[in-house]
N, C-alpha and C positions, 0 to 999 in steps of 0.2 A: 446385609440387605443389598439386593441387586438394584441397579439404577431404575429398572422398570417398576420395582415395587415402591419407589419413592413417591411416585405420582399416580394415585389410583384413578384419576379422571380419564376422559376420552383421549385417545392417542391419534386420532385421524389428523392428517395434515392441516385441514381447515381448523380443527379445534386447537391444535398447537399454535398455529399462526394467529388465531383470534386471541389467545392468551397474551400475545405480544402486540396486539393492535394492528396486525398485518393481514393482508389477503394474499392468496396465491399469485395473483397478477402483480401485486406490489413487490412480493419477494422475487418474482421472475424479473421485473424491471431492475431491481437492485443488483441481482446476479448478472444480468446482461451488462450493466454499467461497470461492474467490477471486472468482468471478463474482457471488456473492450480495451485492448491495449493502446488504442489511439485517443482515449479520453481520460482525463484526470478523474479518478474515482474518490479522491480524498484520502486514499490509503497509500498507494504506491506511486501515484502520478502516471504519466504516460510512459509506456515501456519502450525503450530504444534498443534495437539490435545493433551489434557491432561495437566498434570503438566509439566512445563519446566524442573523440576528436573528429570523427567523420561528420558529425552534425554541426560542428562549430565553424565550418567553412575553411577550406584548404588555403584560400588566398588571404584570409584575415590573420594578422599576427596574433599570437597567443601571449597572454600575460598572466603572471601569477600574483595573487594578493595574499597577504598574511592576515589571518584572523585568530585572535587569542581565545582559547577555550580552557576551562578548568579541566583538570585530569578526569573528574567524574563526568563532565560533559563529553569528553572524548570517548570515554568508555561507552556511554549511552549511544553516541553517534555511530561508533564502530559496531555495536550490537545491532542497531537498527539496519545499518548497511548490510551486515552479514545476513540478516533475516531475508533481505531482498536479493541476496547474491550479487551485490554490486559493490564497487569500490567506495571507500569513504568519500573520496572526491566527488564521485558521481552522485552519491546520496546528498551531499551538501549542495551541489550544483542544482539538482532537481528541486530542493527545498527553497533555495534562493530565487531561482528563476520561475517557480510555479506561478 
């Protein structure tokens, strides 16, 4: 069975959006929010170009802190960071400072 055969109803954009309680304008607003790299969209956070150290201030001293995670948590954090093509440190920094 082809995916198109699985739903015999109307396939217009408006009909599909209505099935999910959405409108075209609402979908566009959400798309604009997700695509805006300067606003936190609840998915990836603000997108930063360049080294994360550039944002932290060149004159301010840097410090490291230790945080204990279980091995399974580290695997999850690593996978999520890889999905966004950022380092694990940057992923944790974004989540903590969000």
